[in-house]
C-alpha positions as CSV (number, residue, x, y, z in Angstrom):
1,M,75.5,89.1,105.9
2,S,77.6,92.2,105.3
3,G,80.6,91.9,103.0
4,L,84.2,91.3,104.0
5,L,86.6,93.9,102.6
6,V,89.5,92.4,100.8
7,I,92.5,94.6,100.7
8,P,95.4,93.9,98.2
9,S,98.8,94.6,99.6
10,I,101.7,96.1,97.6
11,D,105.1,95.5,99.3
12,I,107.8,97.8,98.1
13,L,111.6,97.4,98.3
14,N,114.0,99.5,96.2
15,G,111.1,100.9,94.2
16,R,109.9,97.4,93.2
17,T,107.0,95.2,94.1
18,V,108.3,92.2,96.2
19,R,107.0,89.0,97.7
20,V,107.1,88.8,101.5
21,V,107.3,85.4,103.3
22,R,107.3,85.4,107.1
23,G,108.2,89.1,107.1
24,I,111.1,88.8,104.8
25,A,111.0,90.7,101.5
26,E,112.1,88.7,98.5
27,L,113.0,90.3,95.2
28,G,112.0,88.6,92.0
29,G,108.7,87.4,93.3
30,G,107.6,85.1,90.5
31,D,105.4,86.9,88.0
32,Y,104.8,90.0,90.2
33,N,104.6,93.3,88.3
34,S,107.8,95.0,89.3
35,D,106.2,98.5,89.1
36,P,104.2,99.3,92.2
37,V,102.3,102.1,90.4
38,E,101.2,99.7,87.7
39,M,100.2,97.2,90.3
40,A,98.1,99.7,92.1
41,L,96.3,100.5,88.8
42,I,95.7,96.7,88.3
43,W,94.1,96.3,91.7
44,R,92.0,99.4,91.1
45,A,90.8,97.9,87.8
46,E,90.0,94.8,89.8
47,N,87.7,96.9,91.8
48,A,89.7,97.1,95.0
49,K,88.3,99.6,97.5
50,I,91.5,100.3,99.3
51,I,95.2,99.4,98.8
52,H,97.7,98.5,101.6
53,V,101.2,99.6,100.9
54,V,104.3,98.5,102.9
55,D,107.6,100.3,102.4
56,F,110.4,98.0,103.5
57,D,113.2,100.6,102.9
58,F,111.5,103.0,105.2
59,S,110.9,100.3,107.7
60,H,114.4,98.8,107.8
61,E,116.6,101.8,106.9
62,H,114.3,104.8,107.5
63,S,115.0,105.6,103.8
64,T,112.6,107.8,101.9
65,K,113.7,106.4,98.5
66,N,110.2,105.0,97.8
67,L,108.3,108.1,98.8
68,D,108.0,109.3,95.2
69,V,106.6,105.9,94.3
70,V,104.0,106.2,97.1
71,R,103.1,109.7,95.8
72,Q,102.6,108.3,92.3
73,I,100.4,105.5,93.6
74,C,98.2,108.0,95.5
75,S,97.9,110.3,92.5
76,S,97.2,107.4,90.1
77,V,94.2,105.7,91.8
78,I,91.1,107.3,93.2
79,I,90.8,104.8,96.1
80,P,92.3,105.2,99.5
81,V,95.9,104.2,100.1
82,E,97.0,102.9,103.5
83,F,100.7,103.1,104.2
84,G,102.8,101.2,106.7
85,G,106.4,100.6,107.5
86,G,108.9,102.5,109.6
87,I,106.9,105.5,110.9
88,R,108.8,106.5,114.0
89,S,107.6,110.0,114.8
90,L,104.9,112.7,114.3
91,A,107.2,114.2,111.7
92,D,107.3,110.9,109.8
93,A,103.5,110.7,109.9
94,E,103.2,114.3,108.5
95,M,105.6,113.5,105.7
96,V,103.7,110.4,104.7
97,F,100.4,112.1,104.8
98,E,101.8,114.9,102.6
99,A,102.5,112.2,100.0
100,G,98.8,111.7,99.7
101,V,98.0,108.6,101.7
102,F,94.6,108.2,103.3
103,R,95.7,106.3,106.4
104,I,98.9,105.3,108.2
105,V,99.8,102.1,110.0
106,I,101.9,102.3,113.1
107,G,104.0,99.4,114.0
108,S,106.9,99.3,116.5
109,L,106.4,102.9,117.5
110,G,103.4,101.9,119.6
111,Y,105.7,99.7,121.6
112,D,108.8,101.9,121.7
113,N,107.2,105.3,122.1
114,P,103.5,105.3,123.1
115,E,103.6,109.0,123.9
116,E,104.5,109.8,120.3
117,L,101.7,107.5,119.1
118,E,99.3,109.5,121.2
119,K,100.5,112.7,119.6
120,I,99.9,111.3,116.1
121,V,96.4,110.1,117.0
122,A,95.6,113.4,118.6
123,K,96.6,115.3,115.4
124,F,95.1,113.0,112.7
125,G,92.4,111.1,114.5
126,N,91.8,107.3,114.9
127,T,90.2,107.0,111.5
128,K,93.5,108.0,109.9
129,V,95.8,106.1,112.2
130,V,95.7,102.3,112.8
131,A,98.1,100.0,114.6
132,A,99.7,96.8,113.4
133,I,100.5,94.0,115.7
134,D,102.9,91.3,114.5
135,S,102.5,88.1,116.6
136,L,104.7,85.0,117.1
137,E,103.3,82.5,119.5
138,E,100.9,85.2,120.8
139,K,103.8,87.5,121.7
140,V,104.5,90.9,120.2
141,V,107.2,91.0,117.5
142,I,108.8,94.4,116.7
143,H,111.5,96.1,114.6
144,G,110.9,94.5,111.3
145,R,109.8,91.3,113.0
146,K,113.3,90.8,114.3
147,I,112.7,91.0,118.0
148,K,110.2,88.9,119.9
149,T,109.1,90.6,123.1
150,N,107.6,89.0,126.2
151,L,104.5,91.2,125.9
152,S,101.2,89.4,125.2
153,V,99.5,90.4,121.9
154,F,96.3,90.9,123.9
155,D,97.7,93.1,126.6
156,Y,99.4,95.2,123.9
157,A,96.2,95.5,122.0
158,K,94.5,96.8,125.2
159,R,97.3,99.3,125.6
160,L,96.9,100.5,122.0
161,V,93.2,101.0,122.4
162,N,93.8,103.1,125.6
163,L,96.1,105.2,123.5
164,G,93.2,106.0,121.1
165,I,93.6,103.3,118.5
166,N,90.3,102.1,117.0
167,R,91.6,99.6,114.4
168,I,94.2,96.9,114.7
169,I,95.9,94.9,111.9
170,I,96.9,91.5,113.3
171,T,99.5,89.3,111.6
172,D,100.8,85.9,112.6
173,V,104.3,86.2,111.4
174,S,104.7,82.4,111.0
175,R,101.8,82.4,108.5
176,N,102.6,85.6,106.6
177,G,103.2,84.9,102.9
178,T,103.0,81.2,103.3
179,M,99.5,80.7,102.0
180,K,99.0,77.9,104.5
181,G,95.9,79.2,106.0
182,P,95.1,82.1,108.3
183,N,95.4,81.9,112.1
184,I,91.7,82.5,112.7
185,D,92.0,81.6,116.4
186,L,94.4,84.4,117.0
187,T,92.2,86.9,115.2
188,V,89.0,85.8,117.0
189,K,90.7,85.9,120.4
190,L,92.0,89.4,119.7
191,A,88.6,90.6,118.5
192,S,87.0,89.2,121.6
193,T,89.6,90.9,123.9
194,V,89.4,94.6,122.7
195,N,86.7,97.0,121.6
196,A,88.3,97.8,118.2
197,K,87.9,97.0,114.5
198,I,90.1,94.2,113.3
199,T,91.9,93.6,110.0
200,H,93.4,90.2,109.5
201,S,96.6,89.7,107.6
202,G,98.6,86.6,106.8
203,G,98.2,83.1,105.6
204,I,95.3,83.4,103.2
205,G,95.9,81.0,100.3
206,G,92.7,81.2,98.3
207,Y,89.0,81.6,98.3
208,K,88.3,78.7,100.7
209,D,90.3,80.6,103.4
210,L,88.0,83.6,103.1
211,K,85.1,81.4,104.2
212,N,86.7,81.1,107.6
213,F,85.7,84.7,108.2
214,I,82.0,84.1,107.8
215,G,80.2,85.6,110.8
216,L,83.2,87.3,112.3
217,E,82.0,90.8,111.4
218,K,79.9,90.7,114.5
219,L,83.2,90.6,116.5
220,G,84.6,93.5,114.5
221,V,86.7,91.5,112.0
222,D,85.6,93.3,108.9
223,S,88.6,93.1,106.5
224,V,91.5,91.1,105.4
225,I,94.8,92.0,103.7
226,I,96.0,89.6,101.0
227,G,99.3,89.7,99.1
228,R,100.9,86.6,97.7
229,A,97.7,84.6,97.0
230,L,96.3,87.4,94.8
231,Y,99.6,87.9,93.0
232,E,99.9,84.2,92.3
233,N,96.3,83.8,91.1
234,K,95.2,81.4,93.8
235,F,91.6,82.6,93.5
236,P,89.5,80.9,90.7
237,C,89.3,83.2,87.8
238,Q,91.2,85.7,90.0
239,K,88.2,88.2,90.2
240,I,86.2,85.9,92.4
241,W,87.9,87.3,95.5
242,R,85.6,90.3,95.0
243,I,82.6,88.1,95.8
244,A,83.6,88.2,99.4
245,E,82.8,91.9,99.5
246,F,79.2,91.2,98.7
247,G,78.8,88.5,101.2
248,L,78.1,85.8,98.5
249,F,79.9,82.9,100.2
250,N,77.1,80.4,99.4
């Protein structure tokens, strides 16, 4: 069995690493390292293959106050950095790529302005641009997870693929940051609906939850993003999460 790529997430608010529960960023997240750059170096030392960064200031206020932090992360680690949060235009995408990120994650823009998303994919290619879908009761949630639309997650995913997207990050907002278990059914249903690679995000509380992904690679589910469970040491000896990447679930 091929391995499952485990992607640590670094969520940034006001230049600090924060905990995110159901889409809401919380400062003072337990024992989290407050310096995102140091956190990136820790995950690199833990042998992470890619880091997922979310900028909550850019997402909510379209503020670039954390852009220097993102630059420092990109220049401090030799692994790819994936950036999401608030990209609203081709100009935003260009600015973030100039900071050194490997790949960008498009959220509400795909819903609000599909033509602009097409422009971004046309310029950078679908290996550099992925789409995130936030789900609540299988409906698309947009604008910082504040607005629940009437659009089905699966219909929206098909629309994104038609726009050139080749990878989708799926998050059940109700599970995000709760560590109460991933919504496997949603992820499997999505993977079975569209011809795209799928990254799961949300709800993973420890090593046992990773076992739920055994065999899903054949559907295109090849990676998971984990935040809180890694920060709060919910994996035995912490480093054991890397075992998943080698397919050693036995």
